C-alpha positions as CSV (number, residue, x, y, z in Angstrom):
1,X,48.9,104.5,45.5
2,X,51.3,102.5,47.6
3,X,54.3,101.7,45.4
4,X,56.4,99.8,47.9
5,X,60.0,99.4,46.8
6,X,60.5,100.5,43.3
7,X,63.0,98.6,41.2
8,X,63.7,98.6,37.5
9,X,61.4,95.8,36.7
10,X,58.5,97.4,38.6
11,X,59.1,100.7,36.9
12,X,59.2,99.0,33.5
13,X,55.8,97.4,34.2
14,X,54.3,100.7,35.3
15,X,55.6,102.4,32.1
16,X,54.3,99.5,29.9
17,X,50.9,99.8,31.6
18,X,50.8,103.6,31.1
19,X,51.8,103.1,27.5
20,X,49.0,100.7,26.9
21,X,46.4,102.8,28.6
22,X,47.6,105.9,26.7
23,X,47.3,104.1,23.4
24,X,43.7,103.3,24.3
25,X,43.1,106.8,23.1
26,X,43.3,105.6,19.5
27,X,41.1,102.5,20.1
28,X,41.8,98.8,20.4
29,X,42.4,97.8,16.8
30,X,44.8,100.6,16.1
31,X,46.6,99.8,19.4
32,X,47.1,96.2,18.2
33,X,48.6,97.6,15.0
34,X,51.0,99.8,16.9
35,X,52.2,96.8,19.0
36,X,52.6,94.7,15.8
37,X,54.5,97.6,14.2
38,X,56.8,97.8,17.3
39,X,57.5,94.1,17.1
40,X,58.1,93.8,13.3
41,X,59.8,97.1,12.6
42,X,61.6,97.7,15.9
43,X,62.0,94.2,17.4
44,X,60.2,95.4,20.6
45,X,57.8,93.1,22.2
46,X,54.9,94.4,24.2
47,X,56.4,93.4,27.5
48,X,59.6,95.3,26.6
49,X,58.0,98.7,26.1
50,X,58.9,99.8,29.6
51,X,62.6,99.1,29.1
52,X,62.7,100.7,25.6
53,X,60.5,103.8,26.0
54,X,62.8,106.1,24.0
55,X,62.6,103.8,20.9
56,X,58.8,103.4,21.4
57,X,58.4,107.2,21.5
58,X,60.3,107.6,18.3
59,X,58.1,105.0,16.7
60,X,55.0,106.9,17.8
61,X,56.4,110.0,16.2
62,X,57.2,108.1,13.0
63,X,53.7,106.6,12.8
64,X,51.5,109.6,14.0
65,X,53.6,112.6,13.2
66,X,52.4,115.7,15.2
67,X,49.4,113.6,16.3
68,X,51.8,111.6,18.4
69,X,52.0,114.4,20.9
70,X,48.4,113.8,22.0
71,X,49.1,110.1,22.5
72,X,52.3,110.8,24.4
73,X,50.6,113.3,26.6
74,X,48.0,110.6,27.5
75,X,50.8,108.1,28.3
76,X,52.5,110.6,30.6
77,X,49.2,111.3,32.3
78,X,48.6,107.6,32.8
79,X,52.1,107.1,34.2
80,X,51.8,110.0,36.7
81,X,48.4,108.7,37.7
82,X,49.9,105.2,38.3
83,X,52.5,106.7,40.5
84,X,50.0,108.9,42.4
85,X,51.7,112.1,41.2
86,X,50.2,115.3,39.8
87,X,51.0,115.6,36.1
88,X,53.1,118.6,35.5
89,X,52.4,118.8,31.8
90,X,54.0,117.2,28.8
91,X,54.5,120.0,26.3
92,X,58.1,120.2,25.0
93,X,59.3,117.1,26.9
94,X,59.9,113.6,26.0
95,X,58.4,110.6,27.7
96,X,61.8,109.7,29.1
97,X,62.0,113.2,30.6
98,X,58.6,112.6,32.2
99,X,59.8,109.3,33.7
100,X,62.9,111.0,35.1
101,X,60.8,113.9,36.5
102,X,58.4,111.4,38.1
103,X,61.3,109.5,39.7
104,X,62.8,112.7,41.0
105,X,59.5,113.6,42.5
106,X,59.4,110.2,44.2
107,X,62.9,110.8,45.6
108,X,64.7,108.2,43.3
109,X,67.9,109.2,41.6
110,X,67.8,107.2,38.4
111,X,66.8,104.0,36.8
112,X,66.1,105.6,33.6
C-alpha cells in the first residue's frame, strides 16, 4: 500500500478504520453498541477513536474483559494490513504499543 506522507490526521484515520474493521469481528449491531458506549460513557465520538486509542482500548477491556484480547488482536492485524506491514503478534502488548511498533517499522519516530 502506498501511504504517501504520513501525518497525525492520516494516522488517526488509519487507526479508526482498523478499529472499526477489528470490531466487525463481533458483528454490526454489537459494534454500534460499542460506539454508542464510547460516546456516552467516554465522550469519544467515532471519528475520534484514532486520536484516543488508549482510552478506547481501556473501554474494550471494561466491556469484554479477557475477550477484549481477541478484538484487540483483530484491530492490530487490520492496522498492520492497512500499513502494508507484517503483523508481529499482539500478545502482551497494547494497541498503542502496536501503533508505535508499526511507526518504527515505517521509519517514523513518533506521532503516538
